[in-house]
C-alpha positions as CSV (number, residue, x, y, z in Angstrom):
1,M,63.6,24.0,107.9
2,V,60.2,25.5,107.2
3,T,57.2,23.4,108.0
4,G,53.5,23.9,107.6
5,P,51.0,24.0,104.8
6,A,52.6,24.1,101.3
7,P,51.2,27.6,100.3
8,L,52.5,29.1,103.6
9,R,55.8,27.3,103.2
10,K,56.1,28.6,99.6
11,K,55.3,32.2,100.7
12,I,57.9,32.1,103.4
13,I,60.6,30.8,101.0
14,Q,59.7,33.5,98.5
15,T,60.2,36.2,101.0
16,R,63.7,34.9,101.6
17,S,64.5,35.1,97.8
18,P,67.8,36.8,96.9
19,Q,65.9,39.7,95.3
20,F,63.8,40.3,98.4
21,L,67.0,40.2,100.6
22,R,68.7,42.6,98.2
23,L,65.9,45.0,98.5
24,V,65.9,44.8,102.3
25,T,69.7,45.2,102.3
26,L,69.4,48.2,100.0
27,L,66.9,49.9,102.3
28,A,69.2,49.2,105.3
29,V,72.3,50.5,103.5
30,I,70.4,53.7,102.5
31,A,69.2,54.2,106.1
32,L,72.7,53.6,107.5
33,G,74.3,56.0,104.9
34,L,71.8,58.8,105.7
35,T,72.2,58.2,109.4
36,L,76.0,58.3,109.1
37,R,76.0,61.5,107.0
38,G,73.3,63.1,109.1
39,F,74.5,62.3,112.6
40,G,78.1,61.1,112.2
41,Y,79.7,64.4,113.0
42,A,77.3,65.1,115.9
43,A,78.3,61.6,117.3
44,D,81.9,62.7,117.2
45,L,82.9,60.2,114.6
46,P,86.1,61.0,112.8
47,F,85.9,62.8,109.4
48,T,87.3,59.8,107.6
49,V,84.6,57.5,108.9
50,V,81.8,59.8,108.0
51,K,83.1,60.9,104.6
52,Y,84.5,57.7,103.2
53,G,82.1,55.4,105.2
54,G,79.3,57.2,103.5
55,S,81.0,56.9,100.1
56,A,81.5,53.1,100.7
57,L,77.8,52.8,101.6
58,W,76.9,54.7,98.5
59,G,79.0,52.3,96.4
60,A,77.2,49.4,98.1
61,M,73.9,51.0,97.3
62,V,74.8,51.3,93.6
63,Y,75.8,47.6,93.6
64,L,72.4,46.6,95.1
65,L,70.5,48.8,92.7
66,V,72.2,47.3,89.8
67,A,71.7,43.8,91.3
68,L,67.9,44.5,91.6
69,F,67.7,45.4,87.9
70,A,70.1,42.8,86.6
71,A,68.9,40.0,88.8
72,R,70.2,37.1,86.6
73,S,73.7,38.5,86.2
74,R,76.6,37.1,88.0
75,P,77.7,39.1,91.1
76,A,81.1,39.8,89.6
77,A,79.4,41.3,86.5
78,I,77.1,43.4,88.7
79,A,80.1,44.6,90.6
80,V,81.9,45.7,87.4
81,A,78.8,47.5,86.2
82,A,78.3,49.2,89.6
83,L,82.0,50.3,89.7
84,L,81.7,51.8,86.2
85,I,78.5,53.7,87.3
86,A,80.2,55.0,90.5
87,I,83.3,56.1,88.7
88,S,81.2,57.8,86.0
89,V,79.3,59.7,88.6
90,E,82.5,60.7,90.3
91,L,84.0,61.9,86.9
92,F,80.8,63.8,86.2
93,R,81.7,66.0,89.2
94,L,84.4,67.6,87.0
95,Y,81.6,68.9,84.7
96,H,80.1,72.3,85.8
97,T,77.1,74.3,84.7
98,P,75.2,76.8,86.8
99,W,72.1,74.6,87.0
100,L,74.1,71.5,87.8
101,D,76.1,73.3,90.5
102,A,72.9,74.7,92.0
103,F,71.5,71.1,92.2
104,R,74.7,69.9,93.8
105,L,74.2,72.4,96.6
106,T,70.9,70.8,97.5
107,T,70.8,67.9,99.9
108,A,69.5,65.5,97.1
109,G,72.2,66.8,94.8
110,A,74.9,66.3,97.3
111,L,73.7,62.7,98.2
112,L,73.2,61.6,94.6
113,L,76.0,63.4,92.7
114,G,78.3,64.7,95.3
115,R,80.0,68.1,95.2
116,V,83.7,67.7,94.9
117,F,85.8,65.3,92.7
118,S,87.9,62.9,94.8
119,L,90.0,60.0,93.8
120,W,89.6,58.7,97.4
121,N,85.9,58.5,96.8
122,M,86.5,56.0,94.0
123,L,88.5,53.8,96.3
124,A,85.7,54.0,98.9
125,Y,83.1,53.1,96.2
126,A,85.2,50.1,95.2
127,I,85.4,49.0,98.8
128,G,81.7,49.3,99.3
129,I,80.9,47.5,96.0
130,A,83.3,44.7,96.9
131,A,81.7,44.3,100.4
132,A,78.2,44.3,98.9
133,C,79.3,41.7,96.3
134,A,80.9,39.6,99.0
135,F,77.7,39.6,101.1
136,D,75.3,39.5,98.2
137,P,72.4,37.2,99.1
138,A,72.4,35.8,95.5
139,R,76.0,34.7,95.9
140,R,75.2,32.8,99.1
141,T,72.2,31.2,97.4
142,A,74.3,30.1,94.4
143,L,76.9,28.6,96.7
144,R,74.3,26.7,98.8
145,P,74.2,23.0,98.0
146,R,71.0,21.9,96.3
147,R,68.8,19.2,97.8
C-alpha cells in the first residue's frame, strides 16, 4: 500500500497504470528482441530460439503497440487485431517490387517487414501475442478486486 501525501500517492499510482506498464513492457520486449537477433547466434543459441524467439517477441510487440493505441479495448480484441496485423505483414512478404525488396535488405526492413515468407513465423507470432495477452497489465488490473 502506498502511503504519503495525496499528490505523491496519486503520482505513484498513475505511473503504475496499465498503459504505463504496457509502454515499459513494450520497450523491454523491443530491447530483448534486438538483443536476441543481434547476439543470439554469437551466444551459441540454437537457430530455432533466435529465429522464432525473435518472431514471438515481434508478435508480442505488435500486441503491445495495438494495446497502447486501443487502450479501452478488451485484451482478447487487442490480440485478434494484433494477430491480423502480424499475419498481414507476413503475407505482405509474398509481394515483391524492386524498391520493397531493397528496403527488406536493410536492417530496418528486415526487422519491420522480414525477408522471407514463413508459415512458422505466423505460429511464432500467435504464441508471442498470446503470451503478451496473458501477461497484459490491463488484464491483471481488470481482474484485481476493487476496494
